[in-house]
C-alpha positions as CSV (number, residue, x, y, z in Angstrom):
1,X,-51.6,88.0,42.2
2,X,-53.1,89.1,45.4
3,X,-56.3,88.2,44.1
4,X,-55.2,84.7,42.6
5,X,-54.0,84.3,46.3
6,X,-57.0,84.9,47.8
7,X,-59.1,83.4,46.0
8,X,-57.2,79.7,46.4
9,X,-57.1,80.6,50.0
10,X,-60.8,80.6,50.5
11,X,-61.4,77.8,48.1
12,X,-58.7,75.5,50.5
13,X,-60.3,77.0,53.6
14,X,-63.6,76.2,53.1
15,X,-62.8,72.3,51.5
16,X,-60.8,72.1,54.5
17,X,-63.7,73.0,56.7
18,X,-65.8,70.3,55.0
19,X,-63.4,67.7,55.4
20,X,-63.3,68.5,59.3
21,X,-66.6,68.0,59.6
22,X,-66.9,64.8,57.7
23,X,-68.7,66.5,54.5
24,X,-66.6,64.4,52.0
25,X,-68.6,65.3,48.5
26,X,-68.3,68.5,49.4
27,X,-64.5,68.1,50.4
28,X,-63.7,66.2,47.1
29,X,-65.1,69.0,45.2
30,X,-63.6,72.0,46.8
31,X,-60.2,70.3,46.9
32,X,-60.3,68.8,42.8
33,X,-61.0,72.6,42.0
34,X,-58.1,74.0,43.6
35,X,-56.1,71.0,42.4
36,X,-56.9,71.6,38.7
37,X,-56.0,75.3,39.3
38,X,-52.5,74.7,41.1
39,X,-51.6,72.0,38.5
40,X,-52.5,74.1,35.7
41,X,-50.6,77.0,37.1
42,X,-47.4,75.0,37.8
43,X,-47.7,73.8,34.1
44,X,-48.3,76.6,32.3
45,X,-47.1,79.7,34.7
46,X,-49.5,81.9,33.6
47,X,-48.8,84.3,37.1
48,X,-45.0,84.0,35.3
49,X,-43.7,83.5,39.3
50,X,-40.3,82.4,40.2
51,X,-39.3,78.8,40.6
52,X,-39.1,78.8,44.2
53,X,-42.8,79.7,44.2
54,X,-44.0,77.8,41.3
55,X,-42.3,74.8,42.9
56,X,-44.5,75.3,46.0
57,X,-47.8,75.4,43.5
58,X,-46.5,71.9,42.1
59,X,-46.4,70.7,45.8
60,X,-49.7,71.9,46.9
61,X,-51.5,69.9,43.3
62,X,-49.4,67.0,44.7
63,X,-50.7,67.3,47.9
64,X,-54.4,67.9,47.3
65,X,-54.4,65.5,44.9
66,X,-52.8,62.5,47.7
67,X,-55.6,63.7,49.8
68,X,-58.4,63.0,47.3
69,X,-57.2,59.8,46.6
70,X,-57.6,59.2,50.2
71,X,-60.9,60.6,50.4
72,X,-62.2,59.0,47.3
73,X,-60.5,56.0,47.3
74,X,-59.4,55.2,50.8
75,X,-55.3,55.3,49.9
76,X,-53.1,55.4,52.3
77,X,-51.1,58.7,51.3
78,X,-49.8,59.9,54.1
79,X,-51.4,63.2,54.1
80,X,-54.6,63.0,55.8
81,X,-56.8,66.3,57.5
82,X,-54.1,67.1,59.6
83,X,-51.8,67.4,56.2
84,X,-54.5,69.9,55.2
85,X,-54.6,72.0,58.1
86,X,-50.4,72.1,58.3
87,X,-51.4,73.7,55.1
88,X,-53.1,76.5,55.8
89,X,-50.6,78.9,56.8
90,X,-48.7,78.5,53.5
91,X,-51.9,79.5,51.8
92,X,-51.6,82.4,53.1
93,X,-48.4,83.3,51.6
94,X,-48.5,81.0,48.3
95,X,-48.0,83.0,45.2
96,X,-46.9,85.9,46.8
97,X,-43.8,85.1,48.7
98,X,-41.0,82.4,48.7
99,X,-42.7,80.6,51.6
100,X,-41.5,77.0,52.3
101,X,-44.0,74.5,51.8
102,X,-44.2,72.5,55.1
103,X,-44.9,68.8,53.9
104,X,-41.7,66.9,53.7
105,X,-41.8,64.3,50.8
106,X,-44.4,66.1,48.8
107,X,-42.8,67.0,45.3
108,X,-44.8,68.6,42.3
109,X,-45.9,66.3,39.4
110,X,-46.0,66.8,36.1
111,X,-44.0,68.5,33.1
112,X,-43.3,72.1,33.1
113,X,-43.4,73.6,29.9
114,X,-41.0,76.7,28.6
115,X,-42.5,79.7,30.1
116,X,-44.3,82.1,28.5
117,X,-42.8,85.7,28.0
118,X,-42.2,88.1,30.9
119,X,-44.2,91.0,32.5
120,X,-44.2,93.6,29.8
121,X,-42.2,95.9,32.4
122,X,-44.6,98.6,34.0
123,X,-47.7,96.7,32.6
124,X,-50.0,94.7,34.0
125,X,-50.2,92.8,30.7
126,X,-49.2,89.0,29.9
127,X,-48.1,88.2,26.7
128,X,-48.9,84.4,26.0
129,X,-48.9,84.5,22.4
130,X,-45.7,86.3,20.8
131,X,-45.0,86.8,17.2
132,X,-41.4,85.9,17.8
133,X,-42.5,82.4,19.8
134,X,-40.5,79.5,18.4
135,X,-42.5,76.6,17.4
136,X,-42.4,73.9,19.7
137,X,-44.3,70.9,19.9
138,X,-48.2,71.1,21.1
139,X,-51.1,68.4,21.9
140,X,-53.3,68.3,18.8
141,X,-55.7,68.2,20.7
142,X,-55.4,71.2,22.4
143,X,-55.3,72.0,26.2
144,X,-59.1,72.3,26.7
145,X,-60.1,71.6,30.4
146,X,-63.2,69.7,31.4
147,X,-66.0,70.9,33.5
148,X,-65.2,71.7,36.7
149,X,-66.9,70.9,39.9
150,X,-68.9,74.4,40.8
151,X,-71.0,74.9,44.0
152,X,-74.5,74.8,44.6
153,X,-75.5,78.3,43.1
154,X,-72.4,79.0,41.1
155,X,-73.2,79.6,37.8
156,X,-71.3,78.2,34.8
157,X,-70.1,79.2,31.7
158,X,-69.6,77.1,28.4
159,X,-68.5,78.3,25.2
160,X,-69.0,76.8,22.0
161,X,-66.3,78.3,19.9
162,X,-68.1,77.6,16.4
163,X,-66.0,79.5,13.7
164,X,-63.7,82.2,13.1
165,X,-64.3,84.9,9.6
166,X,-60.7,85.8,8.2
167,X,-60.8,86.7,4.3
168,X,-58.1,84.8,4.0
169,X,-58.8,82.0,6.0
170,X,-57.3,79.1,3.8
171,X,-54.0,80.7,4.2
172,X,-53.1,79.9,8.0
173,X,-51.5,76.4,9.1
174,X,-52.1,74.8,12.6
175,X,-54.9,77.3,13.4
176,X,-56.1,77.7,17.0
177,X,-57.9,79.6,19.4
178,X,-56.1,80.9,22.6
179,X,-58.8,81.6,25.6
180,X,-58.0,83.8,28.2
181,X,-60.3,85.3,31.4
182,X,-58.8,88.7,32.4
183,X,-59.8,90.9,35.0
184,X,-59.5,94.9,34.7
185,X,-55.8,95.1,35.2
186,X,-55.5,92.6,32.4
187,X,-54.1,89.8,34.2
188,X,-55.3,86.1,33.7
189,X,-57.4,84.9,36.2
190,X,-57.0,81.3,35.8
191,X,-55.0,79.1,33.3
192,X,-55.3,80.0,29.5
193,X,-57.0,77.4,27.4
194,X,-56.0,76.3,24.0
195,X,-58.2,74.2,21.4
196,X,-57.0,72.0,18.5
197,X,-56.5,72.7,15.3
198,X,-59.2,74.4,12.9
199,X,-60.5,73.7,9.5
200,X,-60.6,76.2,7.2
201,X,-62.6,77.2,3.8
202,X,-62.5,80.1,1.8
203,X,-64.1,82.7,4.4
204,X,-64.0,81.2,7.8
205,X,-61.9,78.6,10.1
206,X,-64.3,75.9,11.8
207,X,-63.3,75.1,15.2
208,X,-66.5,73.5,16.7
209,X,-64.9,73.2,20.3
210,X,-66.2,73.5,23.8
211,X,-64.2,75.5,26.4
212,X,-65.7,75.1,29.9
213,X,-64.4,78.5,31.7
214,X,-63.2,77.0,35.0
215,X,-64.1,80.5,37.1
216,X,-67.9,81.1,38.0
217,X,-69.1,83.7,36.6
218,X,-70.6,85.4,39.8
219,X,-66.5,85.0,41.0
220,X,-65.6,87.5,38.6
221,X,-65.5,90.7,38.8
222,X,-68.2,92.8,36.5
223,X,-64.9,94.7,34.8
224,X,-63.5,90.9,33.7
225,X,-63.8,90.1,29.8
226,X,-63.1,86.8,28.2
227,X,-60.3,87.6,25.4
228,X,-60.1,84.9,22.5
229,X,-57.0,85.2,20.0
230,X,-56.4,83.4,16.7
231,X,-52.9,81.7,16.6
232,X,-51.5,79.9,13.6
233,X,-48.0,78.4,13.1
234,X,-45.5,80.3,10.4
235,X,-43.4,77.4,8.7
236,X,-40.9,79.5,7.1
237,X,-40.2,80.8,10.5
238,X,-40.7,78.0,12.4
239,X,-43.1,80.7,14.8
240,X,-46.2,81.0,16.4
241,X,-48.0,83.8,15.6
242,X,-51.3,85.7,16.9
243,X,-53.2,87.2,13.6
244,X,-56.3,88.8,15.3
245,X,-58.2,88.9,18.7
246,X,-61.8,89.1,20.1
247,X,-62.9,89.8,23.5
248,X,-66.6,89.3,25.4
249,X,-67.0,91.7,28.2
250,X,-69.1,90.0,31.3
251,X,-72.4,92.2,30.0
252,X,-72.5,90.3,26.6
253,X,-72.7,86.9,28.6
254,X,-76.1,85.9,27.8
255,X,-77.9,82.4,26.6
256,X,-77.5,81.6,22.8
257,X,-75.3,82.9,19.8
258,X,-73.0,85.9,20.0
259,X,-71.0,87.4,17.4
260,X,-68.0,89.3,18.1
261,X,-66.0,92.1,16.4
262,X,-62.4,90.6,15.1
263,X,-59.3,93.0,16.2
264,X,-56.1,94.0,15.1
265,X,-53.5,92.1,17.4
266,X,-52.1,92.4,20.1
267,X,-54.4,91.9,22.3
268,X,-55.0,94.8,24.6
269,X,-55.9,92.8,28.0
270,X,-56.4,95.9,29.4
271,X,-59.1,97.6,27.6
272,X,-57.7,101.3,28.4
273,X,-58.2,102.3,24.5
274,X,-60.7,101.7,21.7
275,X,-59.4,98.6,19.9
276,X,-59.0,98.3,15.9
277,X,-61.0,96.6,13.4
278,X,-58.4,94.0,11.4
279,X,-60.5,94.7,8.3
280,X,-63.1,97.1,7.0
281,X,-65.1,93.8,5.5
282,X,-67.2,92.9,8.6
283,X,-65.4,89.5,10.0
284,X,-66.4,87.7,13.7
285,X,-65.9,85.4,15.9
286,X,-69.0,82.9,16.3
287,X,-70.5,81.9,19.4
288,X,-72.8,80.0,21.5
289,X,-73.1,80.2,25.1
290,X,-74.8,78.1,27.5
291,X,-74.8,80.0,30.9
292,X,-76.5,77.4,33.9
293,X,-76.7,78.0,37.7
294,X,-76.0,74.9,39.5
295,X,-78.7,74.1,41.8
């Protein structure tokens, strides 16, 4: 959590500096990146925060949205540069404390979804999906995000999820891929994304979806990894379930096609033991990666 707080604080202070210097384009890019991250965290609660802290994140997302509208549309949202500067102290405490949001009249926007499962006691894992997770209405088009506005020099990663090999591929209802970026402790470093429902044939589930990793690759530690979990719906039990998972470590990230081995659930986000293959039959997740440095 401290890593996320520090990263958000740095991004915020940099955007405010640009705003102060009158560099509107750079300020907008900084505010927009942080606004997307804060809004996603408020809705999805990846960090599993108490409501008072989550509420502060929602208010931050709204304040950033208003400042973006002021800069881009000349709207009067009663925030201004002075409001952004007022938030500097709050950004030192966001996520890690119950700090009071300092701008009166700003309220969270958006809908809070049911909270994912809590931290497993004594571990750093966050289970985003469980076999006993109730089946709930979800957007048919998934929760994939748009390409982030990275800064000059940042290295972006775009993942095209082509297909997932399974020996019983035709047997799954509403199959999706859940994508998360994890640090060496197994904690999510950005909001989880989920693909739309895939289509199956005898040996594969085809997704053909593009996933934009929101964090620049150069902003991740060398021990980070990107996880892919195959999730489906069990109509008889009205449950969502994880069937299997794959992961990709930083040294595997390169331009072009990549195939990942498929492992038995549950996903071991900390990677502190050798994963077990799902089947003796060779099964792979097929991806195509685009790695690009912003100029």
